[in-house]
Phi, psi and omega in degrees: 000133181285162181256127179280139182291138167209148188308328181298340180289348182272353188303310181232082190261110182264130179240131179193153172224179182299332180291342182271349182228058183304133180081002180234157178271120183299332177298316180291322178297314180297320178303319178296317182290325177294318177295328180288337176111023176302153184254350177200153178225129175249124178274104183240080183258100184200186178073248185273007180297139180254012181289144172280169179300320180294317179295323181295319178295316180297316178296316180300321179296318179296317181294320178299316180295323177298317180294318181299319181296333181260002182058038178248133182297138178255118186241137179256137179274122162073332191256101182297314182299318179294318180300319179290318179300320183273358183054049181294160175280331182204171176222142178245130180235153179257175180296331182264001180272194180303145180309134186297324179294322176297320179295313180302317180295322183290324186262351183305317180299339181263002183056037181270133180274158186234131174249149184228135176281131177219130182236359180228162178298325180294319179292321178294318179300319178293319179297327180296340181271355182256124179276130174115351177287130184275322182202164174246144172254117186239137179161195002288139179286317178230167179306140182222148177252003185280344181222114185296328183255032182298149176290168177301147179299136180253344179070171180294325180295318178294321178298317181302321179294319180291322178299317180296324183281326187291144177272351181232166180301150181239133174251133182281143183224141167104110173069022184280144176230167177301321182293331182267357182302315180300319179297318180291318180298327181295344179284346184097002176299150183278343182177189182228137175253125187224152173242287186300322182307324181262321183294335180252009181283140175271349180216072182299331179299313179293320181297314180294320179300320180290325176296311181298321180294320182298323184255014179296142180252358181244000000 
């Protein structure tokens, strides 16, 4: 059964691909993060990944089933065909990826939700004109090494402005740590999307708990 989007799912948003966990099985890493309490998972297998297309689909299916068993949304980064093949709950696209309207049209029959990366006021204003976007991913908030072509850092102040402008929930992305979660949460963001914070954590249970607490609405 697919997971329907709601803003609370963005609180502890884990992003990872095989390239982010060298020497480890991403299935085992995800199992650990699901037990820790992540609220969403994005399969972002790209860049230095050495997986073949067939291997990527096989891995994606296993990861999707893990998410389904935990009632956590399974989101695919950037690849519409892969998202459709895997019957993902959602897809996340960037400004340089496939046109967002094309993506929305392609996934609408599957009731798949769509997230869009936006790092400037102009990009958010444009996103506000598109019907069907579920959330925005904004950043990088702080310097990050997880994405070689990351946009300029916008800081918490920049994030706060985008949150105010956006018509949909915003999840913070880029260079986030447990210590900066309260500052980021204070901007009104719905949650945080992280890679390194969790893949390199010695205590993911505590890290996820702090993320969820920072963005708790009750």
